[in-house]
Phi, psi and omega in degrees: 000158178302160184280058182251129171273099185294141173278128182261168176301321179296315178303316183295318181297326182293329185255355179266121182267107182284144180217133182303133178083001180233154173236124181265157178305322181297338178279341183245341181296152181267151168230161181278119178298145185296335183265007182257151170290127187308303188283330174295318181296315180299317179301317189268350183285161184283340186288128176279343184245141177236117180269132184222131182256146175233085187278072181225160172222025181291319178296325177293315179298318180294340179260017177067022180269174177277127181284160182147348183289347178296341186271353189290320186299311182298318179297316180295318182298317180298322177288317184299313185290345178259011170286150181289135170275114182209192185294340181274326182212116185255133181300327182285000172279353190234128171257123179268100187287315186130209183220160176291130180277104183242024184304311183294320180296318179296320178297317179294316181295328181298333181272355185259144178250126184293340179285344180267124186302318180291322177297321181297320178299322178293324176296318177302318181294322178296321178296319178300321179297317178293321177309313183298316180296313184296313183297322179294315183293316179296318176304314183295317181298316182290324176296334175281003180063038175245165181252115179286140169241113188251128177248116180273179016077167179277172181283357171304331184287351173302324181300310180295323178297312182294315179297316180299317178295315181298317180294321179293324181271347179072024180196164177297149183234176183248169178210145171241137187226113176277103192201150174281344183234160179278333189051041181237039183285176184298156182275075186257006191122144191289131174203186187287350182263001183218026178300319183284322180293323176292316179297324179291312182298323184271003172087012178270330182256119182270303180233143185220125179241123177262122186257104173088031179298153179266122187300332183288347188242019178241126183287160179301321182295323178291317176301321177296319179299318180296317181297320181293334183241041189295343176286340184239345182234128178218161177206161163232137180270155176301319183295323178299324184273310192255342181257304182271348178056035178282335180223160178256156178303313182298319182293328181281333170300314180296316180299314180298316182294317181297333181284327189246349194289348184290338182232165173305139180221154175264143176257112183250140175219122178259121184293348178284000175274350183253129183302141171066016174268123180303120182204173183293333178230062185302144182235158173256352182230136179162181178297154183278167174302318179303316180292324177297318179293320179296319177302311181301313181297314185299312182280327181298327185285348179285142185298335180271359175290112193253345173200162172239132176233119176247125187219174174073359173293141185221076179306330180296341179272357178268109184271005181273175177283356181255033184286003173276349188290331177296316177297323179294320177297314180300321178298320175302314184294322178298312182291329175298319180294314179300313180297326181298334182255351186241341182269000000 
């Protein structure tokens, strides 16, 4: 079987807080029974959405970032299952699959130093190993005619999501990315900064729109790459919308959708684009939580929106007593996506 640590009914019961007179999502959400064939069950179950976690930060480490993103999935899951099951969001719309088992890879990465050239190559290889698993699992979920909701992990996993979607559809696909960075860096070995450039180079990614990149963090060479491929690569910067007011948020939602909507597309959101959210590249300036939720809803409701990926959140980097809030935010974004397709 695939390298998936399935979430069991017992696991779910442990993290769902029951309360008299209320029904929580965790009480109605589906899990794969141990005696069932995994993919047959997913195909035949009533839930249109399949939640899958990738609790790793190896891609972040390989990209010289601060590790901690491995903690986001568990935090998000605990908040999500304790959301109310009601007429706006129903638990039985969601199958909680579990997470990619990356225990050995994390242990190996822990012994490696990114400053050592040979160690760095080993980190790249570990990311490639995760890529294969992610692309296979996403491919399988989509072939079951379900919509994956992926909680990372680093943004390196965009590559596996895009490849999995492209293989399932039998053609290159598109992506929209709410991010302070392009993650379109040079092909120097796999890490969290070049998931989209690798997917583009290998023919899985057809069109790519970066929503709200920060001008201070994009190199001249990346801007040149975008200019050379302007029929397939587009962006709007945060500064154009919120600082110089040259464009409006609403008009750029429309612009992004018109660019990618002709083909199946992935909806990507990097939490380092939102101020004060613990992440590997945390920022003090950026779009608001409200705008992030609006983005998810706007793109999610289109029929060609084929997956949601939320990444780079790092609750472990939050030293306050409120370190559950990153998971709570991710739960809001997940339910916004579900509602965009079900209400």
